[in-house]
N, C-alpha and C positions, 0 to 999 in steps of 0.2 A: 504493500500500500504506500509506503514511504517512497519507493522507487517510482511508482506511478505518479505521485504528487510532484516529485522532482522533474519528471518528464513533462508534466503539464505546465510547469513554470517556463518551459522553453518552447511553448507553442509559437508558430509563425505569426506575423502581423495579422491582426483582425480576428484571431481565434482565441479570444479571452474567455475565461469562465464567467458564468452568470453571477450577479451580485449575491444571490441567495447562497450559492455554494462557497464562493471565495470569502464571504464574510461570516460563514457559519462555523461549525466546530473545527474546520480544517484551516482557519485563518493563521494558525501558528506555523503551518508548513507551506501554505499556498500564498502567493503574492496577492496584494490588494488588487481588486478589479480595475483600479485606475493607475496601477503602478506602471512606470515606463518599461520595466523589465519584461512585462507581458506584451506590451504594444511595440517594443523595440523602436522607439522613436517615431511612431506613426503620427500623422498630423491630427489636428483637432477633429476632423471629420470621422476618423477611425476611432478616436477616443471618446465618442459620444457615449452617454450612459447606456449600459446594457440592461436588458430585460431579465428579470428573475424567472425561475422555473414556473412560478404560479402565473406569470403573464403570458404563457404560451397560448392560452385560450384567448383569441383576439375578439374584438367587437363586444367585449363585456360578457362573453358567454361563460357559463359556470364550468369549472374544471370537471373532467370526466373521472369518476371514481371507480368505474368497473372496467375490467378487461375480460374479453372472451378469448380463451386459449384453445388452440388446436396444435397438437404435436404428436410425433411418433418416432420410434427408434428401435434399435436392435439390442438383444441381450448380449451383455459383455461378461464373460466368465472370468472376471478379475475382481480384486477388491476395490472398494470405493476410493481408498487412499491412493492406490496405484493408478487408477483412472484419472483422478483429479490432479495429482502432483507429478506423475511420471508419464501420463498419456499412454499407458500400456493397454492394449486392446486385444481381446481374444473373443471374437464374435461367434455366436451360435445362431441357428435359424429359428429364433423365437422373436416375435415382434410385439410391441405395445402401441396402441392407438388411443390417444387421450383427448377428451374435451373437458374444459374446466372453466370455472368462473372465479375471478379474483376481485376482491373489494379492498380498497384502501381505507384503513381504519383511521389513519391520521399521521402527522409528522412527528418525528422525534429527532432532536439535535439537528435542526436545519434541514438539509437535503435527505436525511434518512427517513424512510417511511415504514410504517408497520402495516402489514396487510394480512388478510385471511384468504384462504383459497379452498375450493372444493373441486375434486377431480373424479371423473368416471372413465375407466379404462377398459379396453377389450384386448385380450391377448390372442394372437394367431401364430400359426406355425407349430412349433413343438409344444405349445401350451394353448389352452382354449378357455381359461377362466376369465371371469369379470373381476374388476378391482375397483374399490372406492377409497378415496383418500381425503383427509381433512387436515389442514395444517395452518400454522402461523408463519409469516415471513418477515424478515427485515431486509430493506433494500437501500443501497447507496447509489445515487444517480449523479451523473455529470452531464451538463449541457453546454455546447459550444455555440454561442451566438444564435441560439434558436434554430440552428441548421442541422445539428447532429447530436444525438443523445446516446449515452451508454450507461448501463446499470449492471450491478452485481447484486445477487440476492441469495440468501440461504433460508431454507424453510424446514420446519420440524413439526411432526404431527403423528397421525395414526393411519395405517393402511389395512384394509380388510379385503380378502379375496373370497370369491364364491366357493372355492375349494382349495385344498393345499396345492400350490403350484408345483408342477412336475419337476422342473429343474431345481427348485429349492429342496424338494424331497430327495432328489438324487444327491445333492450336496450333503444333506443332513436328514436322516430318517425321522428326526423329531421336529421337522419344520411345522410351522403353525400358519393358520389363515390370518390371524391378527398379529401384525408386527408394527414396529415404528416406521414412519415414513420420513425420509430425509432427502432434500434436493439442494443442488447448487445450480444457479442459473446466471447466464449472461444474456443481455438483450441489447439490440441496436435499433435506432429509429431515426426518422426525419421529422421532428416535431413541427417544422415550418409547413409541412404538407398535411393539412387537416384530414383525418380519416385514413391516412396511410398506415398499413399494419407495421408492427415492429417484428423483427426477426429475433428468434430466441434459440439458445442452446441450453440444454438442461441434462444433468445426471439425475435420473429417476431411480431412487434407491429404497428398497425394503430391507429393514435391518432388525436383527435380534438384540441389538444394543449390548454386546458382550455378555450374553447369557441372561439378560433380563426377560426377554420374551421366549427365547428358546436357546439351546446350546450354541456356543460359538460356531461360526462359519455358516449359520443359516441366513437366508436372505438372497437378494438379487439386485443386479444393476442393469440399467438400460441407458445407453447414450442416445439422446433424442434431439430432434430439431423441429422447429415449427414457427407459428406466427401467433400474435396476439392483437386484438382489435379493441381499442378504447371506446367506451360509450357512456 
């Protein structure tokens, strides 16, 4: 995170952070939105005050608090840690297709939002069960001059399957239908284009939480991609 903040300080001319982000909880590592180090000596026309995240809705329109999600992906026979930090992938022919609804509960520490989400998933290929997930997320967002946005989110909750998933049972005979649900997500968007969907990448993870729900090694991971629509 500190490396990302350092890189953001070297944005090219005209690509400064929004006021809400640069003056929020990151102000001790990010330059002021009016600092010359961000604008690199740009003239007064470039140094005009920037709009905050909340001002992305133009014409006095209320912010959109809901997101409709569609994503899908393939089973990865590796641990959550190795997928996230080492990008190690061992795919098998099992797929998940998910539709979900996300609601923004409110803001916490400036650009950080707290959200809740409900998901309904259908598995195909080597597995055929249904799955329902309910979780709470926290999200950190960055916006560059209302033209590009990027966010990272982590969510935690519960996952229940219509029957014990076959691949989870192969890994551990004591696999359960009810497990913890964990996800890490990155999304990208063009906030200046109203109604344009945002692209998302997500690790969709069912976990036994080190023996809390079932013995160690139970659970599953899917590397997924999709879109979300704000309304």
